[in-house]
Structure formats: structure tokens, C-alpha cells
C-alpha positions in Angstrom: 9.0 13.0 24.8 7.2 10.5 27.0 5.6 13.6 29.0 4.8 15.3 26.0 2.8 12.1 24.6 1.1 11.7 28.0 -0.3 15.6 27.9 -1.5 15.2 24.4 -3.4 11.7 25.1 -4.6 13.0 28.3 -5.9 16.4 26.7 -7.7 14.6 23.8 -8.6 11.3 25.1 -9.5 12.1 28.6 -10.4 15.7 29.2 -11.6 15.4 25.5 -10.6 19.2 25.0 -9.8 19.5 21.3 -9.0 23.0 21.6 -6.6 22.5 24.2 -4.7 19.8 22.6 -4.3 21.7 19.4 -2.7 24.9 21.5 0.1 21.9 22.9 0.6 21.2 19.5 1.1 24.4 17.9 4.6 25.2 18.9 6.0 22.0 18.4 8.6 21.0 15.6 7.3 19.5 12.9 9.3 16.2 13.3 8.3 16.1 16.8 4.4 16.5 16.0 4.5 13.9 13.5 6.2 11.7 15.6 4.0 12.1 18.6 1.0 12.1 16.4 2.1 8.9 14.7 2.8 7.4 18.0 -0.3 8.0 19.5 -2.4 7.1 16.8 -0.9 4.0 16.6 -1.6 2.9 19.9 -5.1 4.3 20.1 -6.3 3.8 16.8 -8.2 7.0 17.2 -9.1 9.2 14.4 -9.0 12.4 16.5 -5.4 12.3 15.9 -6.0 12.7 12.3 -8.4 15.5 13.1 -5.8 17.5 15.3 -3.5 17.6 12.1 -6.4 18.8 9.8 -7.1 21.6 12.2 -3.5 22.9 12.0 -3.7 22.7 8.3 -6.9 24.6 8.3 -5.4 27.4 10.2 -1.7 27.2 8.9 -1.3 25.1 5.4 2.1 23.6 4.9 3.7 21.1 3.2 5.0 19.7 6.2 1.5 19.4 8.0 0.5 17.7 4.9 3.2 15.4 4.9 2.3 14.6 8.8 -1.4 14.1 7.7 0.0 11.5 4.8 2.2 9.7 7.2 -0.4 9.4 9.8 -3.0 7.9 7.7 -0.6 5.7 5.8 1.4 4.6 8.8 -0.9 4.5 12.0 -4.6 4.8 10.7 -4.1 2.6 7.4 -6.3 0.3 8.7 -9.4 2.6 8.6 -11.3 2.4 4.9 -10.0 5.0 2.6 -7.1 5.9 4.7 -4.4 5.3 2.1 -6.4 7.4 -0.8 -6.5 10.3 1.8 -2.9 9.8 2.5 -2.2 10.1 -1.1 -4.2 13.5 -1.7 -2.2 15.2 1.2 1.1 14.0 -0.3 -0.1 15.2 -3.6 -1.0 18.7 -1.8 2.3 18.6 0.1 4.0 18.5 -3.4 1.6 21.3 -5.0 2.8 23.7 -1.8 6.7 22.7 -2.3 7.1 21.5 -5.8 11.0 21.8 -5.8 10.8 19.3 -3.0 12.4 16.1 -4.3 12.3 13.9 -1.3 8.3 14.5 -1.5 8.4 13.4 -5.2 10.1 10.1 -4.4 
């Protein structure tokens, strides 16, 4: 995981290549994606990590991407004004997309 985190961080923060970073993230398992973005955003407090998941949502809207966005905002980027409300909206959308998922509702 360490090498992956460095690759993502370097691509986004040093090279400032948003599209390259999105392409690194696309093939990742959702749990790995979520863990990587949360970890990197905690360390950097960089909103660009949230914009990465928004790009993935725009390309392929899934409840798992919305859950990742919600957790990213409520865990890593909670210090930003309005983050909790936006996180709640992502969670609501995740529930809309997978209404039978009891875990989301809890």
C-alpha cells in the first residue's frame, strides 16, 4: 500500500496531473481506494482528494463511490466548512442507489 500511496501523492501533489491520478485510482478495489484517499487526505488536508472521488462519481456513479466521498469528508476533511453536510448528502445518495443496504442506513 505504501508504494501506491506514494504514486498517488506524487501524481496529484507534485506532478499536479489530475487525469493521471484518476487513471491510477480507476482499477483499485473500492476498499483500497477508500483507504488510500482517506489516508492521503488526512496527511495533506488537500481537497483535491475529494475532487478525485467526485470525478470517479461523474464517470461511474455507484453507492460505493458516494460512501467513499462521505467518509473522506467526515473523517479526513472534516475541518473544512460544510464538509459534514456534504458528507451526509453523499451518504443519502448512496442509500438511494442501494436502498436495500442495511449497513448504509445504520
